[in-house]
N, C-alpha and C positions, 0 to 999 in steps of 0.2 A: 504493500501499500503506498503510495505517496504519501511523504515526510511533509507533516504541520508546519506551516511557513513563519519562517522569524523574520519581524520588520527592523530598522533599523533603530526607529525612533520610539517612544514612552506612547500609550495608547492614547488617543487622544478623544474628549468627551465633545460634545454628546458622540454615542455610538450609532444611533439613530439621527441624522437631520430631518426634519418636516416641515416644512414651507407650502402652505394652502395659498391658494390663486385666484382669481376670475380667466378665463381663458378663454380664447374664440379660436374655433375650429376655420379651417381655409383649406381650398383647394389651391395647389399652386402648380406651376410649370417652371422646372428644372433645365435650363438650357443645354443644348451641347456644344461643345466644341473649344470648351474652356476648364480650365482647371474647377474639381467639384466644388470646391470651400466658396469659388466664385460664384459659381452658379448658383449656389447655394443664398449668399449673402444676397446678389440681385433677385432671386423670388422672394424673399423677404421681406426685403423694401423697407429695412431699418427695424424690423423686430429684431429686439437683441438677445432673445432666448424662446426657443423651441422643441418641440420633437416632430422631427419630421420621418416619415415612412413611404416607399415606394417599392411595387411591385413592377416585372416585368421589364428590366430595362436593358440596355449592352451597352460596354465601351471596354476603354484600354486600362485596364487596370493594376495599382500595386497597393500592398496590402501585407501585412507580417502574422503570423502566429505566435503565438505566447511561447514564452523561451526560459529556459534557467535561466538566471543571472551568473554572471562570470565576473562581475567588479568586485565583488565582496562588499556591498554595500549593501546592494535589493536584494528581496524575498524574490522575485520573479522581474522577468526581462521580455524579450521582444527577439523572435527570429532576424534572418537577413529578408530583406524586402524582397517580395517575388511581381512577377508581373505575367501578367495574361492579357492578350491580345482578342478583342473582339468578345470577351467575354459574356457571357447572360447572367444578369445578376437577378435574382430569383424574387427576391427579397432585401432590404434594407434599414436599418433604422438610424437615426441621428438624434444625439441631443446635441443642440446649438444655444451656445451662449457666450460668453465673453474671455477672453484670454488675453490680458497687456492690452487691455480696451479697446482690441477689435474683435471682430466674428469669430468663433472659431468651432470646430466640428466633431465631434468622436461618432465612430461610424461603425458601428458591428453590422455584416451583410454573409448572405449565401448567394455563390455564384459558382458555376459550371458545376462539379465535382466535389466542389471543398467548401471550405468560410472562411472568415477574418475577421481582422481590424481595418478596415481600407483607410488608406492616406489618403486625404481628398482634395491633398493641394497636388499631389502627384496621379490623379486618375482621372478622366475623362469620359463623359457619356458622347454614345456617338449619336445618338439622336435625342430631341428633348423628352421630358418625362413628367408623366403627369403624378403629381406626389399629393399626402397629408400632410400639412401642417397644422397642429397644436401651439398656439400663440400664446405666451405667458403674460398677463396684464402686472401684473404687481412682484412676484420672484422673479428671480430668473438662478439659474446656474451662471456661477463665473469661477473661474479656473486661479488657483491660486498651489502654493509650494505648502505639501503636506509632512510637518517633520516626523509622523508615525513612517509613512513607506519612503520618503523622500525624492516620489513623485509629484510634479504639479497636476492637479486635481480639480474637479469639477466640485463644488457643490451648493447646496440651494442657499440666495439672501434674499431677503424681504419676506413679502405675504401677505395676506391681510387677515382681518378680524372674522369677518362674517362676508356671505354669499358666495363662498370658495364653489367655483367648480371643478376641480385640480388638486393637485398637491406635488410639489417635489422634493424627491427623496434621494438622500447619498444613507448610503449604508459602509460602514467603517469593516476593515479586515477581523475575521473570524465571527460576524455576525451569523446567525443562521436569517437565510433568504426568505422561507415562506413563513416564518414567526413572525418576522419582521415586517413585511406587510400585513399580518394579521394585527399588529402593533398600531401599526398606521393608521388602520380602517377601524381602529377603537378611538384612536386618540382626536380621530376627524368627527367619530359619530355616524360613520356610515355604515350599512350592511355588507355594502357590494361596491365594485367599483371597475371600470376598463383596467388592466395593467398594462403597462408598455415598460421599456428601458432595454437598457443593456450591462454587463457587467464581467466580471470573473469571478470564478469558483476555483476551491482548492482541489476538491474532489465532489465531482460529479454523482449523486444517486438518485436514481428512478424508481417510481412508484412502483414498477413490476420488477425489484429486484438487479435489476440490473448496475453497472458502476462503470463512469469513465475515470479510471486511476490514473490523474495526471498532475501535475506537483504544481502546475497550472493551465486554467481553461480561461475562454472567454466565450460568453453568450451571448446571445439575443432573444427573448421573451417573444413567443408566436402571441398573437391578437387571441384575446382573451377575457373574459370577465371572472374575478374570483371573489368571495364572498366569506364572510365569518364561519357561514355553514360548511362551504366546500371550496379549502384552499387550494386550489387545483393551480398550479403555473407549467406551463409548457415553455420548452426552451429548445431551441438551437445553440448546440454547444462545440467549441473545439478546443484538440488540446494540445501538448506537445508534438512537432513532429507531424501537425496537420489532424488527427486520429478525430474523427467523427461520433457524435450521439446525437440524440434529439426524444423528444419525450417531457411525459411529464413529471414534475421531481416530486421525490419522496418529500413528506413533510416534513423533515428531519435530515440532518445531517449533510446538507449543503451549506458550508460557511463559504462567506466572500475571501477571496484571494485578498487584491488589492483595494476595489472599491464595486459599487454599485448607483447609479445613478438613474433613476427610476419615477416612472409618471405614474401617477391615482388618477384618472376620469370618473366622478360621483355618476354611479348609475342605479342610485337608489328606486325602487320602486315610488 
């Protein structure tokens, strides 16, 4: 079994960051023939934080897989970038926020027969793509130095006290993914929500008993609804060397590797 990760810095609080926010759904068009980070910034027309998802696209991609760190500092790292020309993107999800005052995206997706962490500044769409975007009005993801992991990571900032339609979450290392989502619903006073987002797990355990035994993995949540009575979270996930898995996660045993950036959309009856 993969070893438990040890991060270089002390655990920071809170382990679950939660920012309720009003939200607006939009359909946007991502233009082709330019780096995808520029395409997203253009399509968002000034919105500084969003969750963006799209399907059935094609482009020239640069991406990485999770890998063991060799620098003596980080608990996990990235593989050498890989390239695919004319790849079909089955689906992708992007957390968009601010880094050094500029728009920046964190993207995981599935393409060809693999998946990974897409390098948006080095990937180009071959044709325009219709995408769905949730724009956050009161809260936003902002990237900053994280002493615990020694990475620059998105964390939610801001929020509203009432009339929240959505919530931005960040989960810290070693936090259990599914129980944390249930905790977030309880704090929000919601019984159900649409769950979206991405992140990394140490080892992935599925409800059917299978295990993706990888020191580090990266996941993308499949579209779906979660509730306090049915804590079902389905993911696509990739481990070291590109090993793939997919399915409904077990309710326990799925601890965050480095981070998780998640969005809940209120779906109460």
